[in-house]
GUBAKE-350122 format. One record per atom (N, C-alpha, C): x, y, z; residue in one letter. Coordinates in steps of 0.001 Angstrom, whole numbers, plus 500000, padded with zeros to 6 digits. Layout:
BEGIN
XYZA;...
// end
This chain:
BEGIN
404147735080057166M;403213734151056537M;402253733580057578M;401079733182057108D;400153732473057982D;399415731410057158D;398599730620057831Y;397941729481057197Y;396993729933056085Y;396273731055056321K;395329731539055316K;396054731967054050K;397221732628054206E;397997733021053030E;398511731802052273E;398705730689052980A;399149729454052338A;398007728730051628A;396780729226051814G;395655728666051079G;394636727921051906G;394811727864053236V;393881727137054099V;393177728128055017V;391854728187054904D;391056729154055659D;390336728434056797D;390873728546057999V;390308727865059158V;388915728401059466V;388714729705059318E;387407730293059594E;386348729762058635E;386725729579057370A;385788728999056414A;385405727583056834A;386366726858057400G;386078725515057894G;385063725532059020G;385189726481059914R;384230726597061017R;382846726964060489R;382824727859059498D;381545728243058891D;380890727046058232D;381693726218057596F;381179725030056923F;380541724071057933F;381216723818059037V;380678722930060074V;379359723477060602V;379287724800060783H;378046725420061263H;376912725205060266H;377218725323058968R;376199725158057940R;375634723745057907R;376475722747058142I;376032721366057950I;375513720714059226I;375607721390060362R;375226720764061635R;373785720261061612R;372865721078061117S;371456720667061104S;371230719514060125S;372020719474059044L;371897718373058093L;372291717059058744L;373379717082059503V;373846715877060189V;372838715447061249V;372335716417062015D;371366716088063067D;370116715438062496D;369760715791061259G;368560715249060633G;368661713781060258G;369856713197060346T;370047711778060008T;370192710905061244T;370050711473062404R;370360710767063650R;369468709549063858R;370073708449064337R;369362707242064749R;369410707144066269R;368502706364066888P;368493706241068351P;369801705679068911P;370531704898068108E;371754704253068607E;372950705205068679E;372842706388068082V;373974707319068031V;374160707993069379V;375408708057069832L;375761708742071074L;376571709983070741L;376335711058071482G;377107712268071259G;376635713011070019G;377428714034069651G;377052714865068522G;378238715204067649G;378013716112066716L;379041716522065767L;380120717342066460L;381365717111066092G;382442717955066601G;383513717228067382G;383273715978067766G;384285715235068499G;385333714639067571G;386305713969068170F;387340713304067380F;386854711975066800F;385773711437067375S;385227710156066933S;383715710212066986S;383083709255066323G;381642709101066415G;381313707809067128G;380165707772067798F;379791706610068601F;378413706123068202F;378283704803068063C;376996704211067695C;376870702845068352C;375799702660069099Q;375530701367069707Q;374939700419068665Q;375102699120068896I;374440698122068064I;372967698072068467I;372052698075067499P;370622698044067841P;370260696838068700P;369250696992069508Q;368789695899070357Q;368119694807069516Q;368138693606070047G;367444692499069412G;368347691523068690G;369613691869068490Y;370543690958067817Y;371139689990068836Y;371242688720068477R;371850687712069345R;373335687557069034R;373670687481067725E;375061687404067294E;375300688449066206E;375348689715066592P;375484690763065577P;376860690742064915P;376880690886063612V;378118690999062843V;378122692358062160V;379213693104062311L;379339694399061655L;379843694201060232L;379259694923059302V;379589694824057879V;380002696209057406V;381155696308056723S;381655697622056320S;381830697703054813S;381752698921054306G;381970699154052883G;382453700573052644G;383198700760051581T;383699702098051237T;383697702264049724T;383494703494049267D;383472703762047833D;383544705269047615D;383570705664046357G;383561707071045973G;382548707297044872G;382627708446044235V;381711708795043151V;382415708755041807V;383733708872041796G;384484708804040550G;384381710078039733G;384625709942038431T;384708711124037586T;383342711716037245T;382268711159037762K;380973711835037690K;381055713209038339K;381970713351039303L;382172714641039959L;382556715729038964L;383244715347037890K;383637716324036877K;382410716992036248K;381344716210036056I;380123716769035474I;379452717709036464I;379372717285037726A;378773718140038751A;379515719470038858A;380831719404038791Q;381631720627038910Q;381523721494037659Q;381418720862036485A;381260721630035246A;379923722358035215A;378884721744035768L;377547722337035766L;377266723148037027L;378216723140037971N;378048723826039251N;376759723359039948N;376529722051039897R;375386721451040582R;375914720333041473R;375749720514042777H;376436719636043723H;375479718915044679H;374176718967044399D;373206718433045350D;372885716955045148D;373421716332044091T;373097714924043842T;374261713977044103T;375498714453043982V;376635713533044098V;376793712989045515V;376285713719046506G;376302713183047861G;375401711973048005G;374257711984047297I;373382710812047289I;374118709635046661I;374815709898045544D;375621708843044915D;376592708234045913D;377268709091046670L;378289708621047600L;377703707647048616L;376569708020049189V;375923707151050171V;375447705863049513V;374774706003048369A;374186704828047719A;375230703797047332A;376381704264046833M;377410703314046414M;377902702474047588M;377880703042048772C;378357702315049959C;377260701468050591C;376083702067050839V;375053701325051567V;374475700200050717V;374386700387049394N;373904699297048542N;374841698101048579N;376154698363048658D;377116697270048785D;376933696519050097D;376818697263051189V;376651696645052508V;375355695840052563V;374327696346051894L;373023695689051874L;373081694292051287L;373980694049050321T;374006692751049629T;374283691581050567T;374879691830051715S;375128690759052684S;373926690507053576S;372886691326053403G;371714691228054268G;371749692202055418G;372756693071055451A;372936693968056585A;372080695226056479A;371696695738057630E;371038697035057734E;372110698100057959E;372229699097057087P;373220700158057306P;372918700918058597P;373963701143059404L;373816701852060672L;374299703292060588L;375542703459060157F;376081704821060105F;377027704989058930F;377267706251058600F;378028706620057419F;379018707720057795F;380209707658057210L;381225708692057358L;381644709169055977L;381973710440055863D;382419710948054567D;383778711617054698D;384512711597053593Y;385781712326053481Y;385673713220052257Y;385877714510052454L;385729715501051396L;387023716302051313L;387663716281050142A;388929716999049946A;388759718006048818A;389306719202048989T;389139720259047999T;390366721165047986T;390464721958046941S;391591722898046863S;391368724068047808S;390170724622047784K;389820725745048653K;388406725534049147K;388214725597050438L;386919725309051022L;385935726422050688L;384907726063049930E;383819726975049592E;382589726488050350E;382272727093051513P;381204726554052363P;379871726367051660P;379461727304050817A;378160727187050155A;378143726006049187A;379233725840048425Q;379322724746047461Q;379309723401048169Q;380153723263049173L;380298721963049825L;379131721649050743L;378411722676051191A;377194722412051950A;376159721725051077A;376134722051049771Q;375251721333048846Q;375625719852048786Q;376920719573048764V;377374718184048727V;376897717446049976V;377087718056051141V;376690717407052389V;375169717292052477V;374458718251051891E;373002718142051840E;372597716876051097E;373310716567049999G;373038715329049278G;373393714102050093G;374517714162050814I;374908713042051675I;373848712800052743I;373384713874053377A;372352713737054399A;371056713195053806A;370725713637052610N;369532713137051926N;369641711629051711N;370798711177051211G;371006709755051004G;370926708964052296G;371499709511053364C;371457708826054658C;370024708712055172C;369243709758055000R;367836709683055433R;367078708626054640R;367315708560053331Q;366639707555052515Q;367004706133052950Q;368235705952053428A;368697704633053856A;368506704400055350A;367951705394056063N;367828705335057524N;369177705030058162N;370169705754057711C;371558705539058123C;372085706859058695C;372650706830059894A;373122708057060529A;374394708576059870A;374419709872059594L;375657710523059164L;376433710841060439L;377350709952060773L;377992709988062089L;379114711013062167L;379725711335061068G;380831712292061085G;381537712285059752G;382648712990059694G;383409713046058456G;384653713893058610G;385335714093057514E;386564714876057483E;386557715744056236E;386890716995056407T;387029717923055286T;388470718401055232T;389117718161054100A;390528718519053945A;390665719602052882A;391276720715053257E;391570721797052322E;393023721635051881E;393212721380050577M;394542721012050075M;394922721871048871M;395280723136049090P;395651724010047980P;396869723470047241P;396820723557045909G;397924723059045096G;397797721603044722G;396909720883045404F;396704719460045104F;395537719266044144F;394476720030044345Y;393325720036043455Y;393256721383042740Y;392699721372041532A;392498722620040796A;391390723428041478A;391388724752041311P;390330725580041911P;388945725098041507P;388045724980042480G;386684724530042229G;386499723031042251G;387594722271042316E;387497720812042321E;387427720273043749E;386769719134043884Y;386756718411045157Y;386621716928044855Y;386948716101045834D;386802714651045700D;386095714135046940D;385411712998046783L;384604712435047853L;384937710967048063L;384899710533049308A;384962709116049649A;383978708869050782A;383372707696050798G;382396707377051827G;382697706043052484G;382200705905053698F;382455704702054493F;381174704369055260F;380710703130055131C;379457702726055774C;379680701496056638C;378986701443057762V;378981700259058625V;377536699852058863V;377261698566058674G;375944698013058928G;376036696841059882G;374889696239060186V;374859695118061112V;373894694058060582V;374254692784060797V;373414691672060373V;373557690537061385V;372485689797061589E;372552688606062421E;373453687588061742E;374350686974062513K;375334686068061930K;374686684973061083K;373603684376061576Q;372950683287060862Q;372207683767059615Q;372027685087059482A;371259685630058356A;372144686213057259A;373469686082057407I;374373686627056393I;374125685936055054I;374027686745054002L;373864686211052643L;375242686101052005L;375689684862051799D;377042684634051283D;377057683654050110D;375901683416049515G;375797682477048402G;375323681100048806G;375454680779050075S;375133679417050516S;373632679145050534S;372803680182050506H;371351679994050552H;370758679809049153H;371488680209048120I;370955680190046756I;370860678757046244I;369773678453045512Q;369534677110044994Q;369307677148043483Q;369660676050042820I;369388675911041397I;367873676047041172I;367491676854040192G;366077677087039910G;365548678371040487G;366313679009041406D;365902680313041929D;365861681341040795D;365092682396041004V;364867683405039970V;365617684689040322V;366203685305039305V;366897686587039454V;365907687701039150V;365667688559040134I;364783689716039969I;365670690958039831I;365607691597038675G;366372692815038458G;365569694029038862G;366197694930039609L;365550696170040045L;366082697331039211L;365179698140038709A;365547699191037763A;366493700217038380A;367423700676037581S;368279701793037961S;367600703099037583S;368168704216038046Q;367664705534037667Q;368434706111036493Q;369486705410036074G;370322705912034990G;371686705272035070G;372715706043034762V;374077705510034720V;374618705239036125V;373984705815037148H;374429705712038540H;375840706297038680H;376850705553039102S;378151706186039375S;379323705409038794S;379093704724037684N;380175703939037077N;380223704184035574N;381421704119035017G;381578704267033582G;381706705699033101G;381924706638034011Y;381900708055033617Y;383142708514032865Y;384209707772032944S;385352708116032089S;384981707913030624S;384241706832030328L;383752706613028974L;382654707610028626L;381745707865029560V;380667708832029330V;381242710185028931V;382212710670029688R;382762712004029409R;383510712024028080R;384147710919027725R;384832710891026438R;383822710946025293R;382708710224025439I;381675710263024401I;381133711681024248I;380793712309025367V;380223713661025312V;381236714653024746V;382500714514025116D;383527715469024677D;383980715257023234D;384001713982022779E;384702713692021533E;383879713012020449E;382696712486020765A;381966711706019769A;381575712563018568A;381755712051017339P;381318712792016146P;379808712986016160P;379362714152015738R;377928714414015658R;377355713789014388R;376048713771014303C;375388713079013189C;375831713604011828C;376043714929011735D;376417715495010440D;377902715340010136D;378660714814011124R;380092714548010971R;380926715804010715R;380326716990010914T;381083718224010680T;381820718691011928T;381438718182013079Q;382102718549014324Q;381962717410015321Q;382690717516016421S;382664716479017444S;382296717095018782S;381737716279019643G;381437716696020999G;380041717264021155G;379545717179022398Y;378209717659022754Y;378317718567023970Y;377315719394024170G;377246720235025359G;376355719610026405G;376635719895027674W;375845719319028760W;374400719800028717W;374136720950028076D;372784721496028027D;372010721057026791D;372592720199025959E;371889719720024771E;370818718696025167E;369765718638024317R;368622717774024603R;368411716774023457R;369140715666023455P;368909714657022419P;367451714186022457P;366805714051021319P;365391713669021303P;365083712394022079P;366015711446022076I;365765710169022744I;365578710322024246I;366058711444024828L;365957711653026273L;364648712315026679L;363787712603025727G;362449713093026057G;362413714441026726G;363304715330026353G;363293716681026904G;364362716949027942G;364983715924028474E;366059716115029437E;367336716566028743E;368134717362029445T;369458717674028938T;370395716519029265T;371533716467028561L;372536715446028884L;372994715588030327L;373193716821030762G;373629717024032140G;372639716490033142G;371350716752032924E;370316716260033839E;370270714737033856E;370342714131032680A;370270712677032606A;371476712023033267A;372647712635033109L;373874712007033602L;374165712321035062L;373453713285035635L;373629713582037060L;372560712925037932L;371654712162037335K;370687711448038173K;371443710562039154K;371102710639040433P;371900709906041423P;371629708407041426P;372548707680042000T;372409706236042198T;371199705964043078T;370388705006042678R;369196704673043459R;369598703940044734R;368925704278045819L;369102703576047095L;368052702472047193L;368511701247047375Y;367614700096047417Y;367383699589048841Y;367921700281049822V;367937699762051194V;366535699548051746V;365732700594051784Q;364437700476052443Q;363485699518051733Q;363340699560050399P;362448698572049763P;362852697132050041P;364161696861050095I;364608695482050304I;364455695072051761I;364846695921052697L;364661695584054105L;363182695395054428L;362333696247053863Q;360895696121054107Q;360337694858053458Q;360877694474052294A;360434693238051647A;360738692030052523A;361919692021053110R;362280690900053977R;361420690883055234R;361131692063055796Q;360264692130056964Q;358856691661056642Q;358439691868055375A;357105691440054953A;357043689949054647A;358189689252054718G;358196687808054541G;358728687315053214G;359172688220052330L;359734687777051057L;361074687085051303L;361267685921050704T;362507685169050866T;363539685664049858T;364571686330050347I;365664686788049488I;366906685980049839I;367413685223048862R;368532684309049120R;369881684883048691R;369867685937047942G;371119686546047506G;370840687902046881G;371867688753046831M;371712690092046263M;373001690504045572M;372856691396044586A;374012691940043880A;373748693402043563A;374761694231043789H;374720695648043441H;375463695799042118H;374808696332041098I;375396696389039759I;376183697686039617I;377494697589039779T;378364698762039754T;379389698592038628T;380646698996038864G;381662698915037826G;381849697493037315G;381890697338036003G;381958696010035403G;380608695485034986G;379533696241035323G;378205695898034865G;377696694557035360G;376740694016034649L;376142692734035019L;377138691579034990L;378029691491033981P;378931690326033928P;379829690201035152P;380267691308035709E;381174691229036850E;380439691094038167E;379269691726038297N;378637691834039605N;377578690782039902N;376793690380038912L;375755689390039198L;376323688079039745L;377402687519039156P;377909686240039670P;378514686317041073P;378773687510041589R;379414687639042902R;378542687114044036R;377238686965043795C;376351686503044872C;376161684989044871C;376763684286043906L;376492682864043724L;377229681977044728L;376698680758044892G;377381679730045647G;378183678831044725G;378789677810045278Q;379591676874044497Q;378723676098043501Q;379274675886042289G;378591675074041293G;377383675738040668G;377333677062040691Q;376166677764040179Q;376559678787039114Q;375610679101038250A;375767680142037232A;374416680824037069A;374393681874036274I;373144682608036022I;372861682622034530I;371655682241034173Q;371158682371032797Q;370253683597032760Q;370596684574031925I;369872685838031918I;369356686125030517I;368245686867030450D;367649687237029169D;367528688755029110D;368395689447028350P;368358690916028302P;367118691486027626P;366273690631027052E;365022691111026457E;363935691325027516E;364222690957028760R;363179690985029788R;363107692287030573R;363973693244030280W;363865694534030960W;364118695656029978W;363777696868030416Q;363905698049029570Q;365305698645029713Q;366020698745028599I;367305699444028598I;367008700940028461I;367454701728029399L;367064703134029485L;367582703941028294L;366879705013027933P;367281705838026790P;368696706395026875P;369173706716028072I;370524707278028171I;371564706271027697I;371333704988027922F;372280703974027444F;372195703822025923F;370989703957025398Q;370842703915023940Q;371589705082023304Q;371475706264023930W;372179707436023374W;373695707248023442W;374204706772024572L;375643706573024715L;376166705569023693L;375422704480023494A;375858703460022538A;375888704016021118A;374871704789020766E;374792705325019406E;375801706449019191E;375867707386020135A;376762708536019962A;378220708109019969A;378559707146020811G;379947706708020908G;380269705482020092G;379299704997019305T;379441703735018565T;380096702665019452T;379524702501020634V;380040701533021611V;379396700181021346V;380164699120021126P;379587697795020898P;378752697341022095P;377703696582021825L;376797696144022880L;377509695363023991L;378432694440023674P;379144693766024770P;379891694741025671P;380478695784025079E;381194696773025877E;380236697573026752E;379052697849026243M;378049698538027054M;377702697710028289M;377470696413028103F;377119695557029238F;378290695384030202F;379508695437029699N;380688695296030551N;381041696564031305N;380395697681030968T;380737698967031569T;379609699527032423T;378363699422031936F;377236700107032572F;376225699115033154F;375311699651033999N;374285698772034581N;373163698453033592N;373059699225032512M;372113698975031416M;370659698919031879M;370346699630032939G;368966699716033398G;368631698898034617G;369552698047035081L;369356697268036308L;370423697677037317L;370011698293038405G;370983698750039392G;371228697774040520G;370343696792040658F;370431695856041778F;369702694585041373F;370027693485042012A;369329692222041742A;369148691459043041A;368023690782043157V;367773689902044298V;367445688510043748V;367843687505044491I;367586686104044122I;366499685563045039I;365414685066044453V;364281684583045244V;363885683187044751V;363178682413045568P;362666681113045112P;361688681300043953P;361617680304043082L;360744680362041917L;359311680701042299L;358820680096043380E;357413680287043757E;357128681692044296E;358159682484044578E;357957683844045075E;358336684916044055E;358646684499042820A;359124685456041813A;358068686509041485A;356836686080041225D;355782687041040891D;355508687977042057D;355514687430043258Q;355297688246044451Q;356380689308044576Q;357634688935044299A;358737689887044398A;358602691006043376A;358287690652042139V;358113691666041099V;357018692646041496V;355897692131041986N;354776692993042372N;355138693866043565N;355844693293044535W;356207694054045731W;357048695275045372W;358135695058044652F;359041696165044362F;358396697195043438F;357574696735042494T;356891697677041612T;355937698557042411T;355248697968043390Q;354356698755044251Q;355116699746045126Q;356390699446045410Q;357219700357046195Q;357856701445045335Q;357530701468044044G;358056702495043158G;359354702134042470G;359763700860042574V;360978700389041909V;360574699320040890V;360653699654039606L;360298698669038592L;361164697423038748L;360543696263038644A;361254694997038844A;360901694045037709A;361868693202037366Y;361708692279036250Y;362325690924036622Y;361645689837036258A;362251688509036375A;363154688328035161A;364466688457035356V;365388688539034220V;366193687270033983V;366128686308034884G;366928685107034687G;366737684114035808G;367572683098035807S;367458682037036810S;368830681461037131S;368894680758038251I;370122680106038689I;370192678714038068I;371312678440037418V;371534677133036782V;372855676562037282V;373117675322036961A;374392674714037326A;375508675322036483A;376665675507037092G;377795676077036369G;378939676416037292G;379835677247036796A;381032677598037561A;381183679111037657A;380103679802038013G;380155681252038210G;379965682067036952G;379467681461035861E;379298682196034604E;378000683033034631E;377991684057033779L;376766684777033471L;376475684510031995L;375410683762031741L;375097683305030392L;373951684131029810L;373999684355028506G;372875684989027823G;373119686401027347G;374207687035027796L;374494688403027354L;375280688363026053L;375233689445025264P;376023689496024027P;377514689416024342P;378241688716023503V;379699688591023674V;380373689049022401V;381660689371022533V;382428689829021378V;382554688720020353V;
// end
């Protein structure tokens, strides 16, 4: 017996590293020391910080991977992986520095997984974050053939006095919602159940195909709409702050939707009053609600509903913030305000 007969192909692993080397090199920052292939990665803290604080975050893509694997399209989930991590780190005011990935599969398919890493590198470039290294694990018998799983890890840096922890937010500040690109990377267990099991309009059969084109999606297939990657908000927000926009708090709208994530940025004695009529709920959410007969409160508790991120700004800068982000290609809406309370999110539909 040998390792290859047991299901692990060392040569395929070497081929994979060779394929992705240029992708990793394309994300390099000046602070990175060394190159791909060592046991560790090295990154200096950028110059100019007086009291630098390192900020870390980790996340995955979840069962959205099932759709990518069913459609044999792997170039977007890597972007999701990066975005889920760097957007979280960003909420503290930190600039993402470097990213690490963990990729596990039943059998290493270099061409398939190179697409995944291409997406990871793409996401890192969009966030100006170095892909410092990663780990690829070939685990025959643990995953089904053709399956893989992803995990990501990000480290950023922020000046200690500039950390956003809720203490800067004031009553009367305005909540600016930044548009999502779609479902992003949360709620896919419900999404897949709707697509697999929801009764069709004629009630003669159940389930939909990934290649179907519901009219509400304007020509897109379900697969295309549901594989749109998580939007990266790093550069527009960092550039907004450099341009002088006062951002007092931020929230990344992930699992649990607006009710769970928006209040996480608040300080003591504060709540958020929100108006869901102030932004556009994307067609994919309308389709999911209708096809799955999902109650509106459940939709808000599960999905981002068209807002992938939120920033808190002073009232006098609200219009400036909306205009800034819209000019950067990210639709923005003044969706609510900070009021007195105990961490509630007011104004959304309830059961």
